[in-house]
Every structure is written in structure tokens, then in C-alpha cells.
C-alpha positions as a Markdown table, in Angstrom:
| # | Residue | x | y | z |
|---|---|---|---|---|
| 1 | Met | 0.0 | 0.0 | 0.0 |
| 2 | Arg | 1.1 | 3.5 | -0.7 |
| 3 | His | 0.6 | 6.0 | 2.1 |
| 4 | Gly | -2.2 | 8.7 | 2.0 |
| 5 | Glu | -1.9 | 12.3 | 1.0 |
| 6 | Val | 0.6 | 14.3 | 3.1 |
| 7 | His | 0.3 | 17.9 | 4.4 |
| 8 | Asn | 2.8 | 19.7 | 2.2 |
| 9 | Pro | 1.7 | 23.2 | 1.7 |
| 10 | Thr | 5.0 | 24.4 | 0.1 |
| 11 | Gly | 5.0 | 21.6 | -2.4 |
| 12 | Ile | 8.5 | 20.3 | -1.8 |
| 13 | Leu | 9.9 | 16.8 | -2.5 |
| 14 | Tyr | 10.0 | 15.8 | 1.2 |
| 15 | Gly | 11.5 | 12.3 | 0.8 |
| 16 | Arg | 12.8 | 11.0 | 4.0 |
| 17 | Leu | 12.6 | 14.4 | 5.9 |
| 18 | Pro | 10.9 | 14.1 | 9.3 |
| 19 | Gly | 7.7 | 16.0 | 10.2 |
| 20 | Phe | 5.6 | 15.3 | 7.2 |
| 21 | Arg | 2.2 | 13.9 | 8.4 |
| 22 | Leu | -0.9 | 12.9 | 6.6 |
| 23 | Ser | -3.3 | 15.7 | 5.6 |
| 24 | Ala | -7.0 | 15.6 | 6.6 |
| 25 | Leu | -7.7 | 14.0 | 3.3 |
| 26 | Gly | -4.8 | 11.5 | 3.8 |
| 27 | Glu | -6.3 | 10.5 | 7.1 |
| 28 | Lys | -9.7 | 9.9 | 5.4 |
| 29 | Gln | -8.0 | 7.9 | 2.7 |
| 30 | Ala | -6.3 | 5.6 | 5.3 |
| 31 | Leu | -9.7 | 5.0 | 7.0 |
| 32 | Arg | -11.3 | 4.2 | 3.6 |
| 33 | Val | -8.7 | 1.6 | 2.8 |
| 34 | Ala | -9.0 | 0.1 | 6.3 |
| 35 | Glu | -12.8 | -0.2 | 5.7 |
| 36 | His | -12.1 | -1.8 | 2.3 |
| 37 | Leu | -9.8 | -4.3 | 4.0 |
| 38 | Ala | -12.0 | -4.9 | 7.0 |
| 39 | Asp | -13.0 | -8.5 | 6.1 |
| 40 | Arg | -9.7 | -9.6 | 4.7 |
| 41 | Asp | -7.6 | -12.3 | 6.5 |
| 42 | Ile | -4.8 | -9.8 | 7.5 |
| 43 | Val | -2.6 | -11.0 | 10.3 |
| 44 | His | 0.5 | -8.9 | 9.8 |
| 45 | Val | 0.8 | -5.1 | 9.1 |
| 46 | Val | 4.3 | -3.6 | 8.4 |
| 47 | Ala | 5.1 | 0.0 | 7.5 |
| 48 | Ser | 8.0 | 2.3 | 6.5 |
| 49 | Pro | 9.4 | 4.2 | 9.5 |
| 50 | Leu | 8.3 | 7.5 | 8.1 |
| 51 | Glu | 5.4 | 9.1 | 9.9 |
| 52 | Arg | 3.0 | 9.2 | 6.9 |
| 53 | Ala | 3.3 | 5.5 | 6.4 |
| 54 | Gln | 2.9 | 4.7 | 10.1 |
| 55 | Gln | -0.2 | 6.9 | 10.2 |
| 56 | Thr | -1.6 | 5.2 | 7.1 |
| 57 | Ala | -1.1 | 1.8 | 8.6 |
| 58 | Gly | -2.9 | 2.8 | 11.9 |
| 59 | Pro | -6.5 | 2.2 | 10.9 |
| 60 | Ile | -5.7 | -1.2 | 9.4 |
| 61 | Val | -3.8 | -2.2 | 12.6 |
| 62 | Asp | -6.7 | -1.0 | 14.7 |
| 63 | Ser | -9.5 | -2.8 | 12.7 |
| 64 | His | -7.6 | -6.1 | 12.7 |
| 65 | Arg | -6.4 | -5.7 | 16.3 |
| 66 | Leu | -2.7 | -6.1 | 15.5 |
| 67 | Glu | 0.5 | -4.6 | 16.4 |
| 68 | Leu | 2.3 | -2.5 | 13.8 |
| 69 | Val | 5.7 | -3.7 | 12.7 |
| 70 | Thr | 8.3 | -1.4 | 11.2 |
| 71 | Asp | 10.7 | -2.3 | 8.5 |
| 72 | Asp | 13.3 | 0.2 | 7.3 |
| 73 | Arg | 13.4 | -1.5 | 3.9 |
| 74 | Leu | 10.0 | 0.0 | 3.1 |
| 75 | Ile | 11.3 | 3.6 | 3.4 |
| 76 | Glu | 11.1 | 6.2 | 0.7 |
| 77 | Ala | 13.8 | 6.2 | -1.9 |
| 78 | Asp | 16.8 | 8.5 | -1.2 |
| 79 | Asn | 16.9 | 11.6 | -3.4 |
| 80 | Lys | 19.4 | 14.4 | -3.9 |
| 81 | Phe | 16.5 | 16.8 | -4.5 |
| 82 | Glu | 15.0 | 16.2 | -1.1 |
| 83 | Gly | 13.7 | 19.4 | 0.5 |
| 84 | Leu | 13.5 | 21.2 | -2.9 |
| 85 | Lys | 10.6 | 22.0 | -5.3 |
| 86 | Val | 11.0 | 19.9 | -8.4 |
| 87 | Ala | 7.8 | 20.7 | -10.3 |
| 88 | Val | 8.4 | 21.4 | -14.0 |
| 89 | Gly | 8.8 | 25.1 | -14.7 |
| 90 | Asp | 9.2 | 26.4 | -11.2 |
| 91 | Gly | 11.6 | 24.1 | -9.4 |
| 92 | Ala | 15.2 | 23.2 | -8.8 |
| 93 | Leu | 15.5 | 21.5 | -12.2 |
| 94 | Arg | 15.7 | 24.9 | -13.8 |
| 95 | Ser | 18.9 | 25.7 | -12.0 |
| 96 | Pro | 22.1 | 24.7 | -13.8 |
| 97 | Gln | 23.8 | 23.9 | -10.5 |
| 98 | His | 21.5 | 20.8 | -10.2 |
| 99 | Trp | 21.9 | 19.6 | -13.8 |
| 100 | Pro | 25.0 | 17.4 | -13.1 |
| 101 | Lys | 22.7 | 15.3 | -10.9 |
| 102 | Leu | 20.7 | 14.4 | -13.9 |
| 103 | Trp | 23.4 | 12.8 | -16.1 |
| 104 | Asn | 22.0 | 9.2 | -15.8 |
| 105 | Pro | 18.2 | 8.7 | -15.7 |
| 106 | Phe | 18.7 | 5.0 | -16.0 |
| 107 | Glu | 20.3 | 4.4 | -12.6 |
| 108 | Pro | 19.1 | 7.2 | -11.6 |
| 109 | Ser | 22.0 | 9.5 | -10.8 |
| 110 | Trp | 20.0 | 11.8 | -8.6 |
| 111 | Gly | 19.0 | 9.2 | -6.0 |
| 112 | Glu | 18.9 | 5.6 | -4.8 |
| 113 | Pro | 19.5 | 3.1 | -7.6 |
| 114 | Tyr | 16.4 | 1.4 | -8.9 |
| 115 | Leu | 17.9 | -2.1 | -8.4 |
| 116 | Lys | 18.8 | -1.3 | -4.8 |
| 117 | Ile | 15.3 | -0.2 | -4.1 |
| 118 | Ala | 13.8 | -3.3 | -5.7 |
| 119 | His | 16.1 | -5.7 | -3.8 |
| 120 | Arg | 15.3 | -4.1 | -0.4 |
| 121 | Met | 11.6 | -4.0 | -1.1 |
| 122 | Leu | 11.7 | -7.6 | -2.2 |
| 123 | Gly | 13.3 | -8.5 | 1.2 |
| 124 | Ala | 10.5 | -6.7 | 3.0 |
| 125 | Val | 7.9 | -8.4 | 1.0 |
| 126 | Gln | 9.3 | -11.9 | 1.6 |
| 127 | Arg | 9.6 | -11.2 | 5.3 |
| 128 | Ala | 5.9 | -10.1 | 5.4 |
| 129 | Arg | 4.8 | -13.1 | 3.3 |
| 130 | Ala | 6.6 | -15.4 | 5.7 |
| 131 | Ala | 5.2 | -13.7 | 8.8 |
| 132 | Ala | 1.6 | -14.0 | 7.4 |
| 133 | Ala | 2.1 | -17.5 | 5.9 |
| 134 | Gly | -1.3 | -18.9 | 4.9 |
| 135 | His | -3.0 | -15.5 | 5.5 |
| 136 | Glu | -2.5 | -11.8 | 4.3 |
| 137 | Ala | -0.1 | -9.1 | 5.1 |
| 138 | Val | -0.1 | -5.3 | 4.4 |
| 139 | Cys | 3.1 | -3.4 | 3.7 |
| 140 | Val | 2.7 | 0.3 | 3.8 |
| 141 | Ser | 5.5 | 2.1 | 1.7 |
| 142 | His | 5.9 | 5.0 | -0.8 |
| 143 | Gln | 5.2 | 5.6 | -4.5 |
| 144 | Leu | 8.6 | 5.0 | -6.0 |
| 145 | Pro | 9.5 | 1.9 | -4.0 |
| 146 | Val | 6.1 | 0.3 | -4.6 |
| 147 | Trp | 6.2 | 1.1 | -8.4 |
| 148 | Thr | 9.8 | -0.2 | -8.5 |
| 149 | Ile | 9.2 | -3.6 | -6.9 |
| 150 | Arg | 6.2 | -4.0 | -9.1 |
| 151 | Arg | 8.2 | -3.3 | -12.3 |
| 152 | Phe | 10.9 | -5.6 | -11.1 |
| 153 | Leu | 8.6 | -8.5 | -10.4 |
| 154 | Glu | 6.9 | -8.0 | -13.8 |
| 155 | Gly | 10.3 | -8.2 | -15.5 |
| 156 | Lys | 10.1 | -4.6 | -16.8 |
| 157 | Arg | 13.0 | -2.1 | -17.1 |
| 158 | Met | 13.5 | -0.1 | -14.0 |
| 159 | Trp | 13.8 | 3.3 | -15.5 |
| 160 | His | 10.5 | 4.9 | -16.4 |
| 161 | Asp | 8.4 | 8.1 | -16.8 |
| 162 | Pro | 7.3 | 9.1 | -13.3 |
| 163 | Arg | 4.2 | 10.8 | -14.7 |
| 164 | Lys | 2.9 | 7.3 | -15.8 |
| 165 | Arg | 3.2 | 5.4 | -12.5 |
| 166 | Gln | 0.1 | 3.5 | -11.6 |
| 167 | Cys | 0.4 | 4.0 | -7.8 |
| 168 | Ser | -2.1 | 6.6 | -6.5 |
| 169 | Leu | -2.2 | 7.8 | -3.0 |
| 170 | Ala | -3.5 | 5.0 | -0.6 |
| 171 | Ser | -3.6 | 2.6 | -3.5 |
| 172 | Leu | -3.1 | -1.2 | -3.1 |
| 173 | Thr | -0.7 | -3.2 | -5.3 |
| 174 | Thr | -1.4 | -6.8 | -4.4 |
| 175 | Leu | 1.1 | -9.6 | -4.7 |
| 176 | Thr | -0.5 | -13.1 | -4.6 |
| 177 | Phe | 1.6 | -16.0 | -3.7 |
| 178 | Glu | 1.0 | -19.8 | -3.8 |
| 179 | Asp | 3.5 | -21.1 | -1.3 |
| 180 | Glu | 6.6 | -19.1 | -2.3 |
| 181 | Met | 5.7 | -18.5 | -5.9 |
| 182 | Leu | 4.3 | -15.2 | -7.1 |
| 183 | Val | 1.3 | -16.0 | -9.3 |
| 184 | Arg | -0.5 | -12.6 | -9.7 |
| 185 | Ile | -0.1 | -8.9 | -9.4 |
| 186 | Ser | -3.2 | -6.7 | -9.1 |
| 187 | Tyr | -3.9 | -3.0 | -8.4 |
| 188 | Ala | -6.8 | -1.2 | -6.8 |
| 189 | Glu | -7.7 | 2.4 | -5.7 |
| 190 | Pro | -10.2 | 2.0 | -2.9 |
| 191 | Ala | -9.6 | 5.7 | -1.8 |
| 192 | Gly | -9.9 | 7.0 | -5.4 |
| 193 | Gly | -7.3 | 7.8 | -8.0 |
| 194 | Thr | -4.7 | 10.7 | -7.9 |
| 195 | Asp | -2.5 | 12.3 | -10.5 |
| 196 | Pro | 1.0 | 10.8 | -10.5 |
| 197 | Arg | 2.3 | 14.0 | -12.1 |
| 198 | Val | 1.7 | 16.0 | -8.9 |
| 199 | Thr | 4.9 | 16.3 | -6.9 |
| 200 | Gly | 4.9 | 16.6 | -3.1 |
| 201 | Ala | 1.6 | 14.8 | -2.9 |
């Protein structure tokens, strides 16, 4: 699951910065997903250590009477533009001082390598699958890590156009396993869709 909307009035790329909580809408999105999952056989809920992910997981934990587990491998991707505005036309990307960070979009050169993200996310997924063996688990993470592990498992190239990610706020990307074998990947937006082109969401 991707976390809900964050209170971010200045529209920065907040990444791993502390102090970014869910907005009022984000809290409603988290509740809506918890309602959607109320009758699911969930026995394990794990979240990124960042506050917005922990908050998003809260209603699911409460409705299933579980304890929240934290896994650092679910954290947001590291990014050299953290704390800056990166929207097209009015952000840090217009400044020549930042252009050297953009030399390799395939890795990417401005942040944590896609393959590293995929591998740590896969480790978190496998731990959650084992913890919930025979039942269901929910992992709450962030847009880029969720999208990266999905592309990795689908055998697609890691580099991509961020504006075309299918990973709305509070969306569910479901990995279905039979024993240890992944057999299906599905996607749902129980809290409604959001525009992937909006930065700082």
C-alpha cells in the first residue's frame, strides 16, 4: 500500500525528511482503505518508519487488532533533490547547479539506484509473506518503492516516466503467492485515483 496524502503546503519533495504527516484527506484515505480491507484475512501489518506510512497503517492495525511492525526497507527512496521543489517550470530542475545530478536517468544519478530499491523491497515483501504464511499481510510504503518492486517483479525495465506510474495515494498493489511462488499482481484504488504528475503529494 502507498501512504495517503501528506500535508505539504510548500510543495517540496520531502523524501525522508521528518515532520511530514498525513493531511486531513490523507487520514480519510487511510480510513477508507481500512474499511475496504476490514473483512480480509490480515494477520500482519508492516510499515516504513516514516510518519506518513505509520499513520496510514494505523486504521488497518486497529481494525484487525494487530501490532504495527516497522521495516526500514520499506522507506522512501533516497533523493538528492529532497527538500526542494522539483515541479516542471518552477523548481530546482531549472537551475544549472543541479543539472550534473541528472546525467544518468537509467540508474538514476539523482538518487537511490532502482535495483537497490527493488532488492530491499523484495526482502521486506518476503519477510511479510513469511510472517503471514497462509494469511494476508499489508506493507505500507511509498510511491517509487512500490512502483519499482512491481516493475521488477513484472520483469520490466527499472527506468520509467514518473508521470505514468500506476500508484495513486492510498492505493493497493497486491502480490498473490502460492507457497513461495508469485502468481499474480493486481492493483486497486479504494480511496480513489490521484494524478502521478503532482509532486509533493
